[in-house]
C-alpha positions in Angstrom: 79.7 -203.9 -40.3 75.7 -202.9 -39.1 73.6 -202.1 -41.4 70.1 -200.3 -41.5 69.9 -196.9 -38.9 71.9 -197.1 -35.4 73.4 -194.4 -33.1 76.8 -194.7 -31.6 77.6 -192.8 -28.6 81.1 -191.8 -28.6 83.3 -190.8 -25.3 86.1 -188.4 -25.6 86.9 -190.4 -22.1 86.0 -194.0 -21.3 84.9 -192.9 -17.9 84.5 -189.9 -15.6 87.3 -188.8 -13.2 86.2 -186.5 -9.7 88.6 -185.4 -7.5 88.4 -185.2 -4.1 85.6 -185.6 -1.2 82.0 -184.7 -1.4 83.1 -181.4 0.0 86.1 -180.7 -2.0 85.4 -182.2 -5.2 85.3 -179.6 -8.6 83.2 -180.7 -11.3 84.4 -183.0 -14.2 83.6 -182.8 -17.5 81.4 -185.3 -19.5 82.1 -185.5 -23.2 81.8 -186.8 -26.3 79.7 -187.4 -29.9 76.1 -188.6 -30.5 76.6 -190.5 -34.3 73.8 -191.1 -36.6 74.6 -193.5 -39.4 71.6 -194.0 -41.9 71.9 -196.3 -45.0 69.5 -194.2 -47.0 67.4 -190.7 -46.5 64.9 -190.9 -43.5 62.7 -188.5 -42.0 63.1 -187.9 -38.3 61.1 -185.9 -35.7 63.5 -185.9 -32.5 66.7 -186.8 -31.3 67.6 -186.4 -28.0 70.4 -187.5 -25.6 69.8 -188.4 -22.1 72.4 -188.4 -19.3 70.7 -190.0 -16.2 71.9 -191.2 -12.3 69.9 -193.5 -10.2 70.6 -195.0 -6.7 68.9 -198.4 -6.2 68.9 -200.0 -2.9 67.1 -204.1 -2.6 68.0 -204.7 1.0 64.7 -206.0 2.0 64.5 -208.5 -0.8 67.7 -210.4 0.8 67.1 -209.3 4.7 63.4 -210.6 6.3 63.9 -208.2 9.1 64.0 -204.8 6.7 60.4 -203.5 5.4 60.5 -202.7 1.9 59.9 -199.0 2.3 63.8 -199.1 3.7 64.9 -199.3 0.2 65.5 -196.5 -1.5 64.9 -196.5 -5.8 65.3 -192.3 -6.9 66.9 -190.4 -9.9 69.9 -187.9 -8.6 70.4 -186.5 -12.1 68.9 -185.9 -15.0 70.0 -183.3 -18.1 68.7 -184.0 -22.1 70.2 -182.6 -25.6 68.1 -181.8 -27.6 69.4 -181.8 -31.1 66.5 -182.1 -33.5 62.8 -181.4 -31.9 59.8 -182.0 -33.3 58.9 -178.5 -34.2 61.2 -178.7 -37.4 61.6 -182.6 -39.1 64.4 -183.1 -40.8 65.3 -185.5 -43.1 68.6 -187.4 -42.8 71.4 -189.2 -44.7 74.6 -191.0 -44.2 76.4 -189.9 -41.3 75.3 -187.1 -38.7 78.1 -186.1 -35.7 75.9 -184.2 -32.6 78.8 -183.0 -29.6 77.7 -183.3 -26.2 79.5 -181.9 -23.3 78.1 -181.5 -19.5 80.1 -180.6 -16.3 79.0 -183.2 -13.5 78.9 -182.3 -10.0 81.5 -183.5 -7.6 79.0 -184.0 -4.9 77.3 -187.0 -7.2 78.0 -190.4 -5.8 80.0 -192.4 -7.7 79.4 -195.7 -9.5 78.6 -198.8 -6.5 78.1 -201.5 -8.1 77.5 -204.3 -5.0 74.9 -206.9 -4.3 72.1 -205.1 -3.0 72.9 -201.9 -3.5 73.5 -199.5 -6.8 74.7 -196.3 -8.3 74.0 -196.5 -12.1 74.8 -193.3 -14.6 73.6 -194.0 -18.1 73.3 -192.4 -21.6 70.2 -193.0 -24.0 69.8 -191.5 -27.0 66.6 -192.0 -29.1 65.9 -191.0 -32.7 62.0 -190.3 -33.3 61.2 -191.0 -36.8 58.3 -189.9 -38.8 55.5 -192.1 -39.7 54.9 -195.4 -38.8 58.7 -196.6 -38.9 60.3 -197.8 -35.7 62.7 -195.2 -33.3 66.3 -195.9 -32.9 67.6 -195.7 -29.5 70.8 -196.6 -27.9 72.5 -196.7 -24.6 75.6 -196.6 -22.9 76.8 -196.9 -18.8 78.8 -194.1 -17.9 81.4 -195.3 -15.2 81.9 -192.3 -12.6 85.0 -192.9 -10.4 86.4 -190.8 -7.9 89.9 -190.5 -7.0 92.6 -188.3 -4.9 92.5 -184.8 -5.2 96.0 -183.0 -5.4 97.9 -182.1 -1.9 94.8 -183.2 -0.1 96.3 -185.2 3.1 94.3 -188.2 3.1 95.8 -188.5 -0.5 99.2 -187.9 0.6 98.5 -190.7 3.8 97.9 -193.1 1.2 100.9 -193.0 -0.2 102.8 -194.0 2.8 103.3 -197.9 3.4 102.6 -199.7 6.3 104.2 -202.2 8.7 102.3 -204.4 11.3 104.5 -205.4 13.8 103.8 -207.4 17.3 105.1 -210.7 19.1 103.2 -213.8 19.5 103.1 -215.6 23.0 107.4 -214.7 23.0 108.0 -217.2 20.7 107.5 -215.2 17.8 108.6 -211.9 16.0 106.9 -210.4 13.0 106.9 -207.7 10.9 104.6 -207.5 7.8 104.5 -204.9 5.2 102.1 -203.5 2.6 103.8 -201.8 0.2 101.0 -199.1 0.2 97.5 -197.7 1.9 96.4 -197.2 -1.6 95.4 -200.1 -4.0 93.8 -200.2 -7.6 92.0 -203.0 -9.1 93.8 -205.3 -11.4 97.1 -204.2 -9.7 99.4 -207.0 -8.4 101.4 -206.4 -5.0 103.6 -208.2 -2.7 103.6 -207.9 1.1 106.3 -209.3 2.6 106.6 -211.7 5.7 109.5 -211.0 8.1 110.2 -213.5 11.2 112.6 -213.4 13.5 111.8 -217.1 16.3 112.1 -216.2 20.2 112.4 -219.8 20.7 113.5 -223.2 19.8 110.9 -226.4 17.7 109.3 -223.5 15.6 108.0 -224.5 12.0 106.2 -222.5 9.4 103.1 -224.2 8.0 101.7 -221.2 6.1 101.5 -217.9 5.5 98.4 -215.6 3.8 97.1 -212.6 2.2 93.3 -211.7 1.5 91.1 -208.6 0.8 88.2 -208.2 2.9 85.3 -206.2 1.5 82.7 -205.0 4.5 79.6 -203.5 2.9 77.0 -201.5 5.1 73.7 -199.8 3.3 71.6 -197.0 5.1 67.8 -195.8 5.0 67.0 -192.4 3.3 67.4 -191.1 7.7 71.0 -192.4 7.5 70.1 -195.2 9.5 71.8 -198.5 9.2 69.8 -201.3 7.9 72.2 -203.7 6.9 76.3 -205.0 6.5 78.0 -207.7 4.2 80.9 -208.6 4.4 82.8 -211.0 0.9 86.3 -212.6 0.6 87.3 -211.1 -2.5 90.8 -211.7 -2.6 93.0 -214.4 -1.4 96.5 -216.3 -1.5 97.6 -218.9 1.2 100.6 -220.9 1.1 102.3 -223.7 2.7 105.6 -223.1 2.8 108.6 -225.8 2.4 111.8 -226.6 3.9 113.7 -224.8 0.9 111.5 -222.0 1.4 109.1 -222.6 -1.3 105.5 -222.0 -1.6 102.8 -224.6 -2.2 98.9 -224.3 -2.8 98.8 -228.1 -1.2 99.2 -228.8 2.3 102.5 -230.5 3.6 103.3 -232.8 6.5 105.0 -231.6 9.5 108.2 -232.9 8.6 108.3 -231.0 4.9 107.4 -227.5 6.9 110.1 -224.9 6.8 112.0 -225.2 10.7 112.2 -221.4 11.5 116.0 -221.2 13.2 116.7 -217.9 11.7 115.6 -214.5 10.3 113.3 -215.7 7.5 111.6 -213.2 4.7 108.8 -214.7 2.5 106.9 -212.6 -0.3 103.4 -213.5 -1.2 102.0 -212.0 -4.3 98.3 -210.9 -4.6 96.3 -209.6 -7.3 93.4 -206.9 -6.7 90.3 -207.9 -8.9 88.7 -206.0 -11.5 86.6 -203.5 -10.6 82.3 -204.0 -10.5 82.6 -207.4 -11.2 84.3 -208.8 -8.6 85.1 -205.7 -6.0 83.7 -202.3 -5.6 85.9 -199.5 -5.0 85.8 -197.8 -1.6 82.7 -195.4 -1.3 81.4 -193.1 1.3 77.6 -192.5 0.7 74.5 -191.8 2.2 72.9 -195.2 1.2 76.2 -197.2 0.3 79.2 -197.3 2.2 82.4 -199.8 1.2 85.5 -200.3 3.3 88.6 -203.0 2.9 90.8 -204.6 5.0 94.3 -206.8 4.1 94.1 -209.5 6.1 97.4 -211.7 6.9 97.7 -215.2 8.6 100.6 -216.4 9.9 100.4 -220.2 10.6 102.8 -222.0 13.1 103.8 -225.1 15.0 105.8 -225.3 18.4 107.4 -227.6 20.0 104.5 -229.9 21.0 103.5 -230.2 17.8 100.6 -228.0 18.3 99.3 -225.4 15.1 98.8 -222.0 16.2 97.5 -219.1 14.1 98.4 -215.3 13.8 95.9 -212.8 12.6 97.0 -209.3 11.8 94.0 -206.6 9.7 95.3 -203.5 8.3 92.6 -200.9 6.7 93.3 -200.4 3.5 91.6 -198.0 0.3 90.8 -199.5 -3.2 90.3 -196.7 -5.7 91.0 -196.4 -9.3 93.2 -194.0 -9.4 96.5 -194.8 -7.0 98.2 -192.0 -4.9 101.5 -193.0 -5.7 101.1 -193.1 -9.5 99.4 -189.6 -9.5 103.3 -187.8 -9.5 101.7 -185.3 -12.4 98.5 -184.6 -10.3 100.2 -185.1 -6.5 102.8 -182.3 -5.9 106.4 -183.8 -4.5 105.9 -184.3 -0.6 109.5 -185.2 1.2 107.0 -187.1 4.0 105.0 -188.8 1.0 106.2 -192.3 0.8 107.6 -193.1 4.4 106.5 -195.8 6.7 103.7 -195.6 9.2 104.6 -198.6 11.6 101.3 -200.0 13.5 101.4 -202.5 16.4 99.1 -205.5 15.8 97.2 -204.5 19.1 96.3 -200.7 17.7 95.5 -201.1 14.4 92.3 -199.6 13.8 89.5 -201.1 12.1 88.4 -200.1 9.0 85.0 -198.4 10.0 82.7 -199.3 12.9 82.6 -202.7 14.6 84.1 -204.9 12.3 85.3 -207.8 13.0 88.2 -207.5 15.7 91.5 -208.3 15.1 94.2 -210.3 17.1 96.0 -213.6 17.8 93.8 -216.6 17.1 91.0 -214.2 17.0 89.7 -214.3 13.3 89.6 -217.2 10.8 87.2 -215.9 8.8 88.3 -215.9 5.0 91.4 -218.4 6.0 89.9 -222.0 5.3 91.0 -224.3 7.5 93.0 -221.9 9.7 
């Protein structure tokens, strides 16, 4: 138990969730209590709580070709609650509770923690004492997140699953199924690989799944100044004759022979938000998108190894669209399947790296 005067900031909800895009989102309620804990009676000059939002980008620190004036450092939101003012010095003792609440506009950018850009919201409380006594303070970061709004077309689309269908060199037909377009942090999902050989002598060497994150930074004139990508999760497995998966490379004689239709499930965990992955965001200064990438590695009858790559855009968000039964209305089309041919899959955005057979080994070592 803490001794001496101290402040606590208690939130009614651990995070602030706004619903919908910037154009459609309604305000979200930030509410809680500022608690003053005192072991003795003291005289207080003022007690206030400040809620601020800041955006900071530091692209010039990492990219020599970007000037410092292309970075952004500014406050985007500020609100102050004054519970005790200088005009009325008061004596306080024991435990005092001061409720607070604020409707936060839905057109503010959500919390962003990326390598070169951040949007951060924070509550900062200050108890100012009379005389020469040291002031007491406390602070708490408030995570502002964005989720789907009830009935929005883009939210309903995220409830659909995706199947990437293709043929490699006339020798192998494949169907890769993603359970949903929408993923949440800390979620474990399974990807299904369905393989149908169309020639003899094929063996399956390995299958793999990864999530790749693409970040773009802009200046105040909304001109792109830098882009960055990283692999945030990966699971590559070598496949044995019995169909078991192994993280260790196998000898050719140990690999699975593709004689008949084969189905393999590969699990992958989405990492924790902010620490290892950023939710999808689209703001004036920072944009983040994600793709799931799949690897199918086969050996032909001439003992040559070939890698087939498929990429599918997905959305990583704090609330799963398919779990929002109490928010999204029932919709007959929701939960359906969208089949996407491997030669027509759209990129996550812009000119991110291409899609095809053997074109993109990024993220799969040794592929």
